[in-house]
N, C-alpha and C positions, 0 to 999 in steps of 0.2 A: 375908552380901550386906545393901548398903546400901538403906534404904528406895527412892532413888527409881532404883536399880538393877532391883530386884525389882519396881519399877509398870512398868520400859521390857520387863522381860523378861515379863512378863503380858500388858501389849498386844501384843508379837508373838507371844505363843500364840494370842492371842484377838484378831484385826483387825478385826471387826466394830463394837463400839463404838467404836473410832479412828473408824472410815470413817463412823460415823454422824453422831459430832461435827465431822467435817470436810465432812460433806455440809450439815448445817446451818450452820455457817462460811460454804460457799458461798455456799447458798441466801439466807441475812442479808445478803451482801456485795453480790450480785447486786440484790435486792430496794433497800437501801439506794442501792446508786450508781443505779438507775432513779429513783428517787423525788428524787435531788438533783440529778441531772444530766441526768435526761431533758428532753426539750423540752417547751412546752405543749402542743403537738400530739398528741405522743407519749401522754402523761398522759391528755389527753383523750379519746384511743384505747382506753387501757387501761380506763377509766373505764367506757365504752361499752360497752365486752367483757359487764359484768355481774361479780357477785362469785364464782357459780361457776366461770364459765371462768377468771380468776385463781386460785382457789384451786386448781382443779385445774393450770394452769402452774406456779404454786409447789410443787406437791406432785411433777409431773412433774419438775421442776429439781432436787428434793431428792433422788429415786429414782435420777436419773441420776448424778448429783454423788457420792453416796455410794457406788454400785456402780464408779464410777471409782477412786473413791478406796483402794475394798476391793481393786480390782485392781490400784490401784499399792502398796498396802502388802502384797502376796501376795510371801511372805520366801520366796526362791531357795534351794535346798541348795547347799550351796558341793563343791565336786570334794572336797576332803578330809573332809566326812559321808559321800560315794559311797562312798570307798575305806575309811575305817572299818567300815562297813556291809561290804563286801567281806571285809574282814580278820576281822570279827570272824564271819560265818559260816564261814570256812574255818579258825578257830581248833578246836584241839581241846577235847572235852569236858572240864571240871573233875573231877580225881579226886573220888569219893564215899565210899571206903571210911574207915572208922575207923581208917586207921594215920596218924599224926602223920609229916608230913614234914619232915625238916629245914630249915632257913632256907635253906641255899645248894643245896639241891636243889629248892627248892620254887618252881614257874612262876610268873611273875608275874601280877601280878591283871590286870592291864589288857594286851591284846596289844598286840604295835609296833605303829606306826603305820607300814603301808607306804610313804604319800608321803614319809617322810623318810628314807626309805635314797637 
């Protein structure tokens, strides 16, 4: 597997780091946009709030955007995966005896995919 695909697969398995980076990016984007494009009255009102309230608002914005990104990055199971689980649970148990089975009689390693029929 190529390194980029491996990285993307790891991010799909653990979406919280990606959600934290997305939340951080959104928070910095909003803060920068307010600082650049905000009117003078808005900036004066923000300064009048004080540091504690501004830091609290930024923390709230970060947490909200990280949680929203986590929900957006949630991977939904496909119908094929559900069908694979059904087929795997209905598949007979593998033979565990020491007798060797000829190749023409050997069952397939993987059960047939029911959705392909």
